[in-house]
N, C-alpha and C positions, 0 to 999 in steps of 0.2 A: 407490664405494658410495654418495657423496653424490649423483651423477646419478641413479643408479637410483631413491634416496629421492624425489627432486623428481619424476621422471617418474611412480612410483608415485602420489604425492600430486596431480599435475595430472590423471593417468588417473581416481582416486578423485573429483576434484572435476569433472570432466566427466561420469562416471557417475551421480554424484548430481544433478548440474543436469539431466541428461537425464530421470531418474526424476522429478525434481520437475515438469517441464516437462509430462511424460507424465501424470502424477497430476493436474494441474489441468487440461490440456485434454481429459481423460476427461468431467470434469463441467461445464466451463464452455462455454457456447456463446453467440455473439455475435450478436444478431438481424441485425445490419447491419454493412456493413464501417466501421471507425471510423478517424479519424485520431487519435493519441495523442502528446503531447509529453511525454517521460519526461526529467525532471531529477534524475538521481542523484546530484548535488552532489559527484561525484567520490568516492562512496562506493562499498561493494561491489556495490548493487543493478544499478551500471552493467554488470555482466559479464552478467547473467541477465535483467533486466526488459525490455530491448530485444528479447531472442530470445524470451521468452515472449508478447509480444505480437504479435510478427510471427507465431509459431507460431498464434495464435489467430485470424490473419487481419488484423489491423489495420495501418494504414500508421503507420510511428514515426518521431517525429522525435527525435533523441537532443540532449539539452543535458547536458555535463559527466559524460558515461558513463565517461571514461577514469578508472581507479581512481588517486587520488593522496591519499595521508594528509595533506598539506598543506592539502586543500581550498582550490586557488587563487581559485576564482570566488566562492564564498560558503559561509558556513558551512552544512552539512548538518543544517540543524534546520527541517522544514518546518511547525512549529507557529509560526515566526515570519513574519509577512507581509513584511517587508524581504528575507528569503529565497525570496521566491516570485516576486520582480518579473520577473525575465528568464523563469521559466516564464510567467507571466501575459503580457508581451510576446510570447514565442513563439506562446502558444495564439491571441493576436489575429492575429498576422502570417501565420500558416499555417491560419487559420480552421480550426483543429482542436475535435473532439468536446470533448475532455477533456484536461487537463494535470495528471501525476502527478509528485509530488516525494517522495523517499526520504531517510531520515535516513542517517547514515554506516553504520551497520550493516543498514541494510533493513528494521528492524522497525517503523517508523512511517511514515505516509503522510499526505502532504497533496495534496489534490484542488483544482483550479480548474475552474470549467464552461466552456462553448463561449464565455460573456461575458466571462471572466476574473475571475468572482467566485469567492470562497475558499468552498468547502464546508467549514466547520469541523468538527471530529471528533466533536462531539455528534449534528450533522446526518448525519455519515456512518454513526454509530451507530443513528440511528433509521431509514436506509436497511437496514443491514445486519439490523437485529432484525426488522423488518417482512420480510424474506425469510425469516429463521429462522423466525419465528413462523406464516409462512404453511405451512410445512413440518412444525415441530413446534409446535401449538398449546399454549399453557401453559407453554411452557419459560421456565425462570429466564433473565434478561438481565442480566449483572454489569457494572457500570459504576463510574467512580470519580467522587469530589465535584468534579471540574473540570468536569462536564458540567452544563449548564442543568437547570431543572426541566421543560424540555420533552419530555425524553428519557424520564423515567418516564411522563410523562403518554401519551406516544407508544406506549410498551410496552404499557401498561394497556390503551389504546384498540385495541391489535393483539391483546390477549388473551394477554399474556405477565405473567410476574411480575419486577417490577424490584428489583434488589439493589444499593444502593450500596455500594462497597467500597473499601479503602485504596487509596490512588494507588501504583502501582510495580508493574512487571513481577513480581517476586518475590511479592508479595502476592497479585496477580490471578491468577498461575498457581497457587498454592496454593488460593486459593477454587474456583476450576474445579476443581482435583482432588478436592474434598470431596465 
C-alpha cells in the first residue's frame, strides 16, 4: 500500500511538472539561445527550473540543484548578497547571460546579469511591470513598501497605476484577489 501511494505521488508530481512546463513554454519565447546559471540553493526549484530552462532552449549550468533540506552550500535566500556569491562567480566563469537564484520553496527569485551585477527585486518589478503594461495599459501594479520610489515612478511613466501594499505573501495574494 505504501509503495503504491509513493508511486502515485511521484506520478502526480511528474504530471504536474510536465503540465507546468507546457503552460510556460506555450507563452514564453526566448529570442536567442541563452546560457543560464541556476542556483537552486538545494531547494525544491532544483528539480524543475533546470528542466524548464532547457525546454525553453537554454544552455543550463546547475548550482546546488540537488534537493537537500539541510542546505549545505548556502542559505537559500536570494535577497542576501552573501548567498549569491557562488552564482556571481559561476556567471562570470561560464560567461553566462544571466544567473537565477531561488529560495528554498522556489517562490522568490534573485537575478544576476551577465556582468555579475545583482538585479534587485524592485528593478525586476520595473521590468515585469513594463512588460505587463505594454499588454494591459492602465493596469494596477501592486508592490510592497520594501521597493524603492523608482518603482511607482516607472509604473506611472509606463501608463500604470502603482499601489503600495503590505509586505507578505498572504497580504499580497489577498490584495490581488480584490
